[in-house]
C-alpha positions as CSV (number, residue, x, y, z in Angstrom):
1,M,13.2,-8.4,18.8
2,I,11.0,-7.8,15.7
3,Q,8.9,-4.8,15.5
4,L,6.3,-4.0,12.8
5,Q,5.6,-0.4,12.4
6,N,2.5,0.7,10.7
7,L,3.1,-1.9,7.9
8,V,1.1,-1.8,4.6
9,K,1.2,-4.1,1.6
10,D,-0.8,-3.7,-1.5
11,Y,-1.0,-5.8,-4.5
12,G,-2.1,-3.3,-7.1
13,S,-5.6,-2.1,-5.8
14,L,-5.8,-5.0,-3.2
15,R,-4.6,-4.1,0.3
16,A,-3.4,-7.4,1.8
17,V,-1.8,-5.9,5.0
18,D,-3.4,-2.7,6.5
19,H,-1.5,-0.7,8.9
20,I,-0.5,-3.4,11.3
21,N,1.6,-3.0,14.4
22,F,3.1,-5.4,17.0
23,T,6.4,-6.4,18.5
24,I,7.8,-10.0,19.0
25,N,10.1,-10.2,21.8
26,E,13.1,-12.7,21.9
27,G,12.3,-16.2,22.8
28,E,8.6,-15.8,22.2
29,I,6.6,-18.7,20.2
30,L,4.1,-16.7,18.3
31,G,1.2,-18.2,16.5
32,F,0.0,-15.9,13.5
33,L,-3.7,-17.0,13.1
34,G,-6.1,-16.0,10.4
35,P,-8.3,-17.3,7.7
36,N,-7.1,-18.0,4.3
37,G,-6.4,-14.7,2.4
38,A,-6.0,-12.7,5.8
39,G,-2.7,-11.4,5.1
40,K,-0.5,-14.0,7.1
41,S,1.8,-15.1,4.4
42,T,2.3,-11.7,2.9
43,T,3.4,-10.3,6.4
44,L,5.8,-13.0,6.9
45,K,7.3,-12.3,3.4
46,V,7.8,-8.6,4.2
47,I,9.5,-9.7,7.5
48,T,11.8,-12.1,5.8
49,C,12.5,-9.4,3.0
50,F,10.9,-11.4,0.2
51,L,8.6,-8.6,-0.5
52,A,9.0,-4.8,0.2
53,P,6.5,-2.9,2.3
54,T,4.2,-0.4,0.6
55,E,4.3,1.7,3.6
56,G,5.7,1.5,7.0
57,N,8.8,-0.4,8.3
58,I,9.9,-3.6,10.1
59,F,13.0,-3.8,12.3
60,V,14.6,-7.0,13.1
61,E,17.5,-6.6,15.8
62,D,17.5,-3.1,15.0
63,Y,17.9,-3.7,11.2
64,S,15.5,-2.1,9.0
65,V,13.8,-4.2,6.0
66,L,14.1,-1.1,4.0
67,E,17.9,-0.7,4.2
68,H,19.5,-3.9,5.7
69,S,17.8,-6.8,4.1
70,Q,20.9,-9.0,3.9
71,E,21.7,-8.6,7.4
72,I,18.0,-9.6,8.4
73,R,18.2,-12.6,6.1
74,K,21.2,-14.0,8.1
75,L,19.1,-13.7,11.3
76,I,16.1,-15.5,9.9
77,G,15.4,-19.2,8.9
78,Y,12.3,-19.5,6.9
79,L,10.1,-22.3,5.7
80,P,7.4,-21.0,3.2
81,E,4.0,-22.7,2.9
82,H,5.2,-24.3,-0.3
83,N,8.5,-25.9,0.6
84,P,11.1,-24.9,-1.7
85,L,12.9,-28.3,-2.3
86,Y,15.2,-29.3,-5.2
87,T,13.5,-32.7,-5.4
88,D,16.1,-34.5,-7.8
89,M,18.8,-33.9,-5.2
90,T,19.5,-36.2,-2.2
91,V,18.7,-34.7,1.3
92,Y,22.5,-34.7,1.9
93,D,23.2,-32.8,-1.4
94,Y,20.6,-30.3,-0.9
95,L,21.5,-29.5,2.6
96,A,25.3,-29.1,1.4
97,F,24.0,-26.8,-1.3
98,V,22.1,-24.6,1.2
99,S,24.9,-24.6,3.5
100,R,27.2,-23.2,0.6
101,I,24.8,-20.7,-0.2
102,R,24.7,-19.7,3.4
103,Q,28.4,-19.8,3.4
104,I,28.7,-21.9,6.4
105,G,32.4,-22.7,7.0
106,N,32.0,-25.8,9.2
107,F,29.0,-27.1,7.1
108,K,29.9,-30.7,7.5
109,E,29.6,-30.5,11.3
110,R,26.6,-28.4,11.3
111,L,25.1,-30.9,8.8
112,K,25.3,-33.5,11.2
113,E,23.6,-31.5,14.0
114,V,20.7,-30.6,11.7
115,I,20.3,-34.1,10.5
116,S,20.1,-35.4,14.1
117,T,17.8,-32.5,15.3
118,C,15.3,-33.2,12.3
119,G,15.5,-36.9,12.5
120,L,16.8,-37.4,9.0
121,H,19.5,-40.2,9.6
122,G,17.6,-42.8,7.7
123,V,17.0,-40.7,4.5
124,V,20.2,-38.7,4.1
125,G,21.3,-40.4,0.9
126,K,17.6,-40.6,-0.7
127,P,16.4,-38.5,-3.4
128,I,14.0,-36.0,-1.9
129,H,11.2,-36.8,-4.4
130,T,11.0,-40.4,-3.0
131,L,10.3,-39.2,0.6
132,S,6.8,-38.8,2.3
133,K,5.4,-35.3,2.9
134,G,6.4,-35.6,6.6
135,Y,9.9,-36.2,5.7
136,K,10.0,-33.4,3.2
137,Q,8.8,-31.0,5.7
138,R,11.6,-32.2,8.0
139,V,14.1,-31.4,5.1
140,G,12.5,-28.0,4.8
141,L,13.0,-27.4,8.4
142,A,16.6,-28.5,8.3
143,Q,17.3,-26.1,5.5
144,A,15.6,-23.2,7.6
145,I,17.9,-24.1,10.5
146,I,21.1,-25.0,8.9
147,H,22.7,-21.7,9.6
148,D,21.6,-21.6,13.2
149,P,19.2,-18.4,13.0
150,K,18.1,-16.7,16.1
151,I,14.5,-16.3,14.4
152,L,12.7,-19.1,12.9
153,I,9.6,-18.4,10.6
154,L,7.2,-21.3,9.5
155,D,4.2,-20.8,7.3
156,E,1.7,-23.4,7.6
157,P,4.3,-26.2,8.7
158,T,2.0,-29.0,9.0
159,S,-0.3,-28.4,5.8
160,G,-1.1,-31.6,4.2
161,L,0.2,-34.0,6.8
162,D,-1.4,-36.9,8.2
163,P,-2.0,-36.9,12.1
164,N,1.1,-38.9,13.0
165,Q,3.1,-36.6,10.8
166,I,1.6,-33.5,12.3
167,A,2.4,-34.7,15.8
168,E,6.2,-35.5,14.8
169,I,6.5,-32.1,13.4
170,R,4.9,-30.3,16.4
171,Q,7.3,-32.1,18.7
172,L,10.2,-30.9,16.5
173,I,8.9,-27.3,16.6
174,K,8.6,-27.4,20.4
175,H,12.2,-28.5,20.5
176,L,13.4,-25.7,18.4
177,G,11.2,-23.1,20.3
178,K,13.5,-23.8,23.4
179,E,16.5,-22.0,21.6
180,K,14.9,-19.6,19.2
181,T,12.3,-16.9,18.6
182,L,9.6,-18.7,16.5
183,I,6.7,-17.3,14.4
184,I,4.2,-20.1,13.3
185,S,1.6,-18.9,10.8
186,S,-1.4,-21.2,10.6
187,H,-5.2,-21.6,10.3
188,I,-5.2,-24.7,12.3
189,L,-6.3,-23.9,15.8
190,Q,-5.0,-27.0,17.6
191,E,-1.6,-26.5,16.2
192,V,-1.1,-23.0,17.5
193,Q,-2.6,-23.8,20.7
194,A,-0.4,-26.9,21.2
195,V,2.9,-25.0,20.7
196,C,2.5,-21.3,21.1
197,N,2.7,-19.0,24.0
198,R,1.1,-16.0,22.3
199,I,-1.4,-15.7,19.5
200,I,-2.1,-12.9,17.0
201,I,-5.3,-13.1,15.0
202,I,-5.2,-11.2,11.7
203,N,-8.4,-10.7,9.4
204,K,-8.6,-8.8,6.2
205,G,-5.2,-7.4,6.8
206,R,-5.8,-6.2,10.3
207,I,-4.9,-7.4,13.8
208,V,-8.0,-8.1,15.5
209,A,-6.6,-10.1,18.7
210,D,-3.5,-10.2,20.6
211,G,-2.6,-12.5,23.7
212,N,-2.4,-15.8,24.9
213,T,-5.1,-18.3,24.7
214,E,-6.6,-17.7,28.1
215,E,-6.4,-13.9,27.5
216,L,-8.2,-14.1,24.3
217,K,-10.9,-16.2,25.7
218,T,-11.4,-13.9,28.8
219,S,-11.3,-10.9,26.8
220,F,-14.1,-12.3,24.3
221,Q,-16.0,-14.1,27.0
222,N,-18.2,-11.2,28.2
223,K,-21.2,-13.5,29.1
224,T,-21.3,-16.9,30.8
225,K,-23.8,-19.6,30.1
226,L,-24.8,-21.7,33.0
227,N,-26.3,-25.2,32.3
228,L,-28.5,-26.5,35.1
229,E,-30.2,-30.0,35.6
230,L,-32.6,-30.4,38.5
231,L,-35.6,-32.2,40.0
232,A,-38.2,-29.7,39.9
233,D,-41.4,-28.3,38.1
234,A,-40.4,-26.2,34.9
235,T,-43.0,-23.6,35.6
236,E,-41.4,-22.9,39.0
237,V,-37.6,-23.0,37.8
238,T,-38.5,-19.8,35.7
239,S,-38.8,-18.0,39.0
240,I,-34.8,-18.0,39.2
241,I,-34.6,-14.9,37.1
242,E,-37.1,-13.1,39.3
243,H,-35.2,-13.6,42.5
244,V,-31.7,-13.5,41.2
245,K,-30.7,-10.2,39.6
246,N,-29.2,-9.8,36.2
247,V,-29.7,-13.3,35.1
248,K,-31.4,-14.4,31.9
249,L,-33.1,-17.6,31.1
250,L,-32.1,-18.9,27.6
251,S,-34.0,-22.1,27.5
252,I,-35.9,-24.7,29.6
253,N,-36.8,-28.2,29.0
254,Q,-39.0,-30.4,31.0
255,K,-38.1,-33.9,30.7
256,A,-39.1,-37.3,32.2
257,N,-39.1,-38.1,35.9
258,N,-39.6,-34.4,36.8
259,V,-35.9,-33.6,35.3
260,V,-35.6,-30.0,34.3
261,E,-32.8,-28.6,32.0
262,A,-32.4,-24.9,31.9
263,V,-29.7,-22.7,30.6
264,L,-29.0,-19.4,32.2
265,E,-26.8,-16.3,31.2
266,F,-25.1,-13.6,33.0
267,Q,-22.3,-11.1,32.8
268,S,-18.9,-13.0,33.2
269,D,-17.6,-10.2,35.5
270,E,-20.5,-10.8,38.0
271,D,-20.4,-14.7,38.9
272,K,-24.1,-15.6,39.8
273,R,-23.5,-19.1,40.6
274,A,-23.6,-18.8,44.3
275,D,-26.9,-16.8,44.2
276,I,-28.4,-19.2,41.9
277,Y,-27.4,-22.3,44.1
278,K,-28.7,-20.6,47.3
279,Y,-32.1,-20.1,45.5
280,I,-32.3,-23.8,44.4
281,R,-31.4,-24.8,48.0
282,S,-34.3,-22.5,49.4
283,K,-36.9,-24.0,46.9
284,N,-35.8,-27.6,48.1
285,W,-35.0,-28.6,44.4
286,T,-32.5,-31.5,43.8
287,L,-29.6,-30.1,41.8
288,L,-28.2,-32.9,39.7
289,E,-25.8,-30.8,37.6
290,M,-24.4,-27.3,37.2
291,H,-21.7,-26.4,34.7
292,R,-20.6,-23.4,32.6
293,D,-20.0,-23.5,28.9
294,T,-16.3,-22.7,28.4
295,I,-15.6,-20.8,25.2
296,S,-12.9,-22.4,23.0
297,L,-10.3,-20.7,20.8
298,E,-12.2,-21.9,17.9
299,A,-15.2,-19.7,18.8
300,V,-13.1,-16.7,19.5
301,F,-11.4,-17.2,16.0
302,R,-14.8,-17.5,14.4
303,N,-16.4,-14.6,15.9
304,L,-13.3,-12.4,15.2
305,T,-13.1,-13.5,11.7
306,I,-16.3,-14.8,10.4
307,E,-19.5,-13.5,12.6
308,E,-18.0,-10.0,13.1
309,G,-15.2,-9.4,10.6
310,G,-16.7,-11.6,7.8
311,K,-20.1,-9.9,7.5
């Protein structure tokens, strides 16, 4: 378990992290979302003991970052946004070097396991600088898990990769998530949605949302937009809002062949679809289509970090 308690991190006069609190339970795959400069990487660097907090504290397995940084480092595997590789080394030599630093006794056996897990068989003897960006990320992941940590922290793990490489790294992350607690920092929404079972959104150093994808959509989606397409007269369709309570008409468009397109809005906690359908039947209009607009994680993100938080 990881517990952040009133965490603050300042860089001089700039407050990068502003009194944040949350707990990550064992076995969770947490997506840490936010725009560039929101405080994601800074928070992760404090968790991993690369930076000291200005105020507050973090506990990892009951160890405090203020007092037990060495114990915490042993529990965590970390892949920073900028992959820290010694590119003149071969893959094997680099991972053997990391193993010695981590004081892994059976490092040859562990090396075989990590090479297999990360799909590095074909490049073990190659210098790292000759590898593609995708394989370099695999090497970075291998160094992060070489000591078999309980917690794995990945900062922008698919940044700069092509679509095929992204898919491969996502599959690898999903596999690792079966065995470890994962924190994945990203501003790529599809990546987080694909692999994470919980999402925290941070903006300007503060937590603005916490939950799974559906919870975030539900909590944000206070209003429902309903799209209608019917055979009727546009001037008559406006009567829906007079006969169905608490419904607003956002737009209406009379098209060819007597087809009308209309967009209605109502509060999400009061579903008006049945009442609207009954009124359409009572008027003998032909309903061609009725569907709700479903809010996306992207819309939630934009509204929390730009439309509201960014103004």
